[in-house]
C-alpha positions, -999 to 999 in steps of 0.1 A, spaced: -827 277 469 -795 296 459 -786 326 481 -777 357 461 -751 380 477 -727 407 467 -690 410 477 -689 448 475 -703 478 456 -686 509 441 -682 534 469 -677 565 447 -713 571 437 -728 574 402 -714 609 397 -683 606 419 -701 621 448 -676 607 473 -646 622 455 -662 656 453 -672 656 490 -638 646 502 -620 672 481 -644 699 494 -636 688 529 -599 691 521 -605 726 507 -624 736 539 -657 741 520 -676 715 541 -669 703 576 -665 667 589 -701 664 598 -713 673 563 -687 649 548 -700 620 570 -736 628 560 -727 624 524 -709 591 531 -740 578 549 -763 588 520 -741 570 496 -741 538 517 -779 539 520 -782 544 482 -759 515 476 -778 492 499 -811 502 484 -799 496 449 -787 461 458 -818 452 477 -841 465 450 -822 443 425 -830 412 445 -798 406 464 -805 385 495 -775 394 516 -760 429 514 -723 437 521 -716 462 550 -680 473 554 -672 477 517 -674 515 520 -641 534 528 -632 571 528 -599 567 510 -589 530 510 -602 499 529 -567 487 539 -558 521 553 -591 521 572 -584 486 586 -549 497 597 -564 526 617 -591 503 631 -563 483 647 -541 513 656 -514 506 630 -500 541 627 -463 548 620 -445 567 648 -439 597 625 -477 603 623 -484 601 661 -477 637 668 -513 648 664 -532 625 686 -560 651 691 -570 649 654 -602 631 645 -600 596 631 -610 610 597 -583 637 597 -557 611 609 -567 588 580 -562 616 554 -529 625 570 -517 589 566 -529 590 530 -515 623 519 -487 631 543 -482 661 566 -456 687 575 -447 702 609 -418 718 627 -400 684 626 -402 683 587 -422 664 562 -441 633 575 -443 611 544 -476 594 535 -479 557 535 -466 540 504 -492 533 478 -492 503 455 -515 483 433 -541 460 447 -530 427 432 -533 429 394 -560 456 393 -558 493 387 -569 500 422 -542 513 447 -541 506 484 -521 522 512 -494 499 525 -496 494 563 -464 499 582 -458 474 611 -433 481 638 -414 458 662 -437 447 691 -467 460 671 -500 458 690 -533 455 673 -559 470 697 -594 474 683 -601 512 682 -626 532 663 -643 510 638 -662 524 608 -674 489 601 -693 487 634 -708 521 628 -720 510 593 -735 478 608 -756 500 631 -768 521 601 -778 490 582 -794 474 612 -815 505 618 -830 499 584 -836 462 591 -815 452 561 -803 416 555 -766 420 558 -732 404 562 -701 422 574 -671 425 551 -635 427 563 -601 420 548 -587 389 565 -556 389 588 -533 370 566 -539 393 536 -536 424 558 -503 411 572 -489 400 539 -496 433 522 -480 454 549 -444 464 554 -423 451 583 -386 456 583 -376 440 615 -384 403 614 -407 379 598 -442 393 595 -458 360 607 -443 367 642 -470 395 644 -499 371 636 -508 361 672 -512 398 683 -531 405 651 -555 376 657 -564 390 691 -575 422 674 -596 403 649 -612 382 677 -622 415 693 -637 428 661 -656 396 653 -670 395 688 -683 431 684 -699 422 651 -716 392 667 -729 415 695 -747 436 669 -766 405 657 -747 399 625 -745 362 616 -722 362 586 -688 378 581 -673 378 546 -636 376 554 -615 384 523 -582 366 518 -572 374 482 -536 363 489 -550 327 486 -547 333 449 -509 336 452 -484 308 453 -477 311 490 -448 296 509 -455 267 532 -451 289 563 -481 309 551 -501 278 544 -496 268 580 -503 303 593 -537 302 575 -546 269 591 -536 281 626 -553 315 622 -586 301 611 -586 274 637 -585 304 661 -609 327 643 -633 299 636 -642 298 673 -657 333 670 -694 337 675 -701 344 638 -701 324 606 -671 330 584 -673 330 546 -637 327 536 -635 347 504 -608 345 477 -608 361 442 -586 370 413 -574 334 408 -576 299 419 -570 291 456 -535 279 463 -543 258 494 -562 226 487 -598 229 495 -596 195 512 -574 212 538 -595 243 542 -626 221 546 -611 210 580 -609 246 593 -639 258 613 -652 282 586 -688 280 575 -683 287 538 -659 293 509 -661 317 480 -644 309 447 -638 331 417 -650 311 387 -644 340 362 -606 341 367 -603 304 375 -632 283 362 -610 252 362 -612 249 400 -649 241 401 -647 204 394 -621 197 422 -640 219 446 -672 200 441 -654 169 453 -634 185 481 -658 210 497 -683 195 523 -719 195 512 -730 209 545 -710 241 542 -718 271 521 -704 270 486 -702 305 471 -694 308 434 -684 340 417 -700 337 383 -705 374 372 -673 392 362 -665 418 388 -634 430 369 -648 437 334 -679 452 318 -690 426 293 -725 412 296 -725 376 309 -734 346 289 -761 334 313 -769 303 294 -733 292 297 -736 295 335 -770 279 337 -756 248 321 -728 247 347 -748 257 378 -780 236 374 -764 203 386 -746 222 414 -778 238 425 -795 204 426 -768 189 448 -760 219 471 -795 234 476 -796 262 502 -758 259 507 -752 272 472 -745 310 472 -740 330 440 -722 363 437 -700 384 414 -664 370 412 -651 399 434 -661 433 446 -678 455 420 -654 482 431 -635 477 398 -664 485 374 -685 516 368 -718 521 386 -747 523 362 -749 517 324 -783 534 323 -766 568 322 -746 561 290 -769 579 265 -741 586 240 -729 550 234 -741 535 202 -768 509 208 -748 479 197 -718 485 219 -740 495 248 -760 462 245 -727 443 251 -719 461 284 -729 456 320 -719 479 349 -723 472 386 -760 478 388 -767 457 358 -744 429 370 -766 426 400 -797 421 378 -777 395 358 -769 376 389 -805 378 401 -818 365 368 -794 336 370 -804 327 405 -841 331 399 -839 308 368 -821 282 388 -849 283 414 -877 285 388 -891 318 400 -882 342 371 -902 374 365 -903 398 336 -870 416 346 -853 382 347 -867 372 313 -854 405 299 -818 399 311 -818 362 300 -830 372 265 -806 401 263 -777 377 272 -786 355 243 -789 384 219 -755 398 230 -737 364 225 -750 363 189 -744 400 182 -707 399 193 -701 367 173 -715 382 141 -704 419 144 -682 433 116 -666 458 140 -646 431 159 -620 419 134 -598 441 111 -580 420 85 -554 448 79 -544 447 116 -541 409 116 -520 410 84 -496 436 98 -491 415 130 -484 384 109 -457 403 89 -436 413 119 -400 401 121 -375 400 149 -359 432 137 -391 450 145 -384 445 182 -349 460 184 -333 495 182 -306 499 156 -278 501 182 -274 494 219 -277 519 246 -240 529 250 -238 538 213 -272 556 215 -262 575 246 -231 591 230 -252 604 201 -280 616 224 -256 634 249 -239 652 220 -272 664 205 -292 672 236 -263 687 256 -279 682 289 -261 691 322 -252 667 350 -284 657 370 -308 670 343 -342 680 356 -376 672 341 -411 664 351 -431 633 343 -455 649 319 -487 665 332 -492 698 349 -522 709 370 -556 704 354 -571 736 366 -608 742 370 -605 766 340 -591 737 319 -618 713 330 -646 739 324 -633 747 289 -630 710 280 -666 705 292 -678 735 272 -662 721 241 -676 686 246 -711 702 251 -707 722 219 -707 756 238 -675 767 221 -660 760 187 -630 738 178 -611 770 169 -618 785 203 -609 753 221 -576 750 202 -567 786 210 -573 779 246 -551 748 246 -523 767 228 -525 794 254 -522 768 282 -492 752 266 -476 787 262 -480 793 299 -467 759 309 -436 763 287 -430 798 301 -433 786 337 -409 757 332 -383 780 316 -386 804 345 -381 775 369 -350 764 350 -360 729 341 -337 713 316 -362 690 297 -397 704 293 -432 689 287 -462 705 272 -483 699 303 -511 678 286 -539 704 290 -558 687 262 -557 653 279 -585 641 303 -565 610 313 -533 594 302 -552 564 288 -587 577 280 -572 605 259 -560 580 233 -593 562 228 -609 585 201 -577 581 180 -578 543 180 -601 521 159 -616 492 179 -618 513 211 -649 530 226 -655 555 254 -681 559 281 -695 591 295 -699 581 331 -679 549 333 -659 561 364 -640 537 386 -618 545 416 -581 543 411 -570 556 445 -584 579 471 -603 606 452 -586 597 419 -612 583 395 -606 572 359 -628 563 329 -612 533 313 -617 530 275 -635 499 261 -614 478 238 -640 458 218 -622 450 185 -589 450 167 -569 481 175 -552 505 150 -543 542 149 -570 562 131 -549 594 129 -519 610 147 -527 613 184 -501 637 199 -480 652 171 -499 685 168 -495 697 204 -461 682 209 -446 700 179 -464 732 189 -449 730 224 -414 724 209 -418 755 187 -422 776 218 -389 767 234 -352 762 225 -350 735 252 -361 699 244 -398 692 249 -407 656 255 -434 639 234 -457 620 257 -473 586 250 -489 559 272 -474 525 266 -492 494 253 -493 475 285 -508 505 304 -534 512 278 -543 475 280 -542 473 317 -562 505 323 -589 497 298 -618 472 298 -605 447 273 -622 423 249 -623 387 262 -624 369 228 -586 369 221 -555 369 243 -547 401 261 -511 398 248 -524 399 213 -543 431 220 -511 446 235 -493 439 203 -520 457 183 -518 487 206 -480 487 202 -482 489 165 -505 519 167 -480 536 191 -451 526 168 -466 548 141 -470 577 166 -433 574 177 -422 575 141 -443 606 133 -431 624 165 -394 620 157 -400 629 120 -416 661 133 -385 670 153 -393 656 188 -360 643 201 -372 629 234 -402 606 236 -416 592 268 -436 560 266 -452 555 301 -456 520 314 -468 523 350 -490 492 346 -462 469 335 -458 452 369 -495 453 379 -502 430 349 -481 402 364 -501 370 369 -507 363 406 -491 329 402 -453 335 399 -449 304 377 -467 324 350 -446 355 352 -420 348 326 -444 343 298 -463 375 306 -431 396 310 -416 384 278 -448 394 259 -451 428 278 -414 437 271 -418 427 234 -449 450 231 -429 479 245 -400 472 222 -423 469 193 -435 505 197 -401 520 208 -378 502 184 -387 525 155 -369 553 173 -336 565 157 -304 564 178 -307 602 183 -342 599 197 -340 594 234 -368 571 246 -380 575 282 -404 554 302 -421 560 335 -432 535 362 -448 541 396 -461 520 425 -438 492 415 -417 467 435 -389 464 410 -367 437 425 -387 408 409 -388 422 374 -356 443 371 -342 421 344 -373 426 323 -372 463 328 -336 463 315 -348 443 285 -372 471 276 -341 490 267 -355 525 273 -327 551 274 -341 567 306 -366 553 331 -382 575 357 -397 558 388 -415 565 421 -390 563 450 -396 592 474 -420 574 498 -396 545 501 -366 569 507 -348 556 476 -349 520 488 -365 510 455 -332 519 438 -315 489 455 -329 467 428 -313 488 401 -280 490 420 -278 453 427 -287 444 391 -263 470 378 -290 485 356 -272 498 325 -293 528 314 -303 561 328 -326 565 358 -347 594 372 -357 585 408 -387 606 420 -374 630 446 -408 641 460 -442 627 464 -468 644 441 -497 627 459 -490 648 490 -500 685 491 -469 692 512 -441 712 496 -410 692 502 -381 708 521 -348 712 504 -329 692 530 -352 662 525 -348 663 487 -311 668 489 -308 638 512 -327 617 487 -306 627 458 -274 620 477 -288 585 486 -296 581 449 -261 591 438 -247 564 460 -266 538 440 -267 552 405 -237 567 386 -240 605 384 -237 606 347 -268 584 344 -289 601 371 -319 624 364 -340 645 388 -378 645 386 -410 642 407 -425 608 414 -453 611 390 -474 635 369 -487 668 384 -522 670 370 -539 665 404 -519 693 421 -525 730 424 -501 755 407 -488 772 438 -476 740 454 -464 727 420 -442 757 413 -429 758 449 -420 721 448 -404 722 414 -383 753 424 -370 734 454 -362 705 431 -343 726 405 -324 745 432 -313 713 449 -303 698 416 -282 729 407 -266 729 442 -256 692 440 -245 696 403 -219 721 414 -210 702 445 -204 670 426 -184 688 399 -161 702 425 -157 670 445 
């Protein structure tokens, strides 16, 4: 009989209860005890939902206050020296300090770097390892959560990120990371022993770096580490996802682990070899429900595959989603505004559990009415999507077919364009700007909500937005910024905003997923061929430009980011969808410049996160991603300055591709790394203009002038002054106005000071 288990459940709650509670705690509206009570309630709700669905083995340890990697770092005492000044702080306060940064009499204490979790839109906090790092088991939320679940007599397995992945994802500047592994393993042995003492038999130990093309030294480290950990008094389910395992299963089979989990959604091709290589007396867990996307499963397809496996593996066959359900929304039942056809095609976390249970029950010949419903619905959905007229748009396909090589190139190269742009824009040395968004105040959110509910008219809403733009323009002019933005008060999210203007794209009402910390997004649903239904940004961009004599940037989100931050159809190649999006954006770029917008920013923060996990597949992806960007940007005239923005990126590996994008100006996140990310641009001799972020917008701390000046001087040593811009790391929508104005004033003042200093030197 197949065992049904889950690798992880969304931690935010159906209505983002965790986000709201943490932000109330930060604001001083609730205390730590109240916050912890809310977290406990969410965990209990999640366990109840999973158990009621029919899951046999529930995950404990998938809940985290801000990020699971940050939480693991604190569990083992991995705290940078700059954050050890307040040892009396509670564990929770210390966690938030590491995530958001602090300030004291010694200056700003930068938060941990944040970067993408493999190729997902989730961000993790990067652990910082030091020489002679020790990994002593300290306060462990996992152990506390096990006590909670045990008190309810729940059937559970513990969930923890494995030591090799933890080490690989961290930062260590002294020597090879693997030299830290023996000390780290001692910490893991302590943790596993504590788990065993609490009566837990199974530990799901997640090692997603197994999907990477690892160097031989890491292969050997895996073997050595699991020979050690396999002696622990618990059974280890070695869990990989997001791709095929890079170490032969025949090798892993020799390690003293009790089971393996394979992601058959991302890498179905690995099943045949695995059946031959994995011992029949060890647990064989298969990820057969998509944990990364929201389309309903073809259960008949999986039944055909799994029935012979079930016969041969019996009780040692476990079934699960492909990965944690962290990456999908919580509950489709709340989506009352979706049209019935599109809604029938979708499945959120709660529904995915029911799909999994229906699959397992059918294999074991014990289906009930709920199982029959999901099996029948699966068949209906497969037929419906195959026959639906809303999937294919002949006009879009024809336009793609007519593209020529000229459609992917600007009229002239950057040096010629730069001369024209510098003459027309007349910007000073070290021009200052922001990334695009300004604070989304409670007034903005309340007014948008009132408009959506029909409580105010279109005219009233438009007047409100115009007033917000007027205020943003006025404040930027008072600050002395050189290139302005309209602040994006009309936009709920940099991707979601575009969905209503695009054919083939749908929206959810409650489809929230966690991006990082308390930041949640509602990804659009790309279900068919994409085209622009009407202009998307021209109205408010031109209005903003009419309110100032300074240039105001038009703001667009690039094709790879709209693709990467959406739930994307699975019936055609993702790269083909990106080209369709690029054509829609190309029309918008053309309309913006014709309307008098001379600077257009096309943000592509998701460019790097879309990289395949296997490096051997990078080149094909990058070539297609770069061509999609150029397709939407190449319509720009020489006098139109095209910007792009990227954040959370390690640029060294893809710098040549970034250069091939041929944006006139790129703005990037660099403050948390103290400008070290600029080394890639210096070593490569990046030819165009760069705006390195000079302060971290994710921290509530107002940066000190000395810190910002130091960063800009470092930047000037790596980038020629005439090609250097000054800007924050990212958009400012999550910040409050007082700290935003204070931080930007420091930035402008420092830029002016250095402008004069460099002129006179």
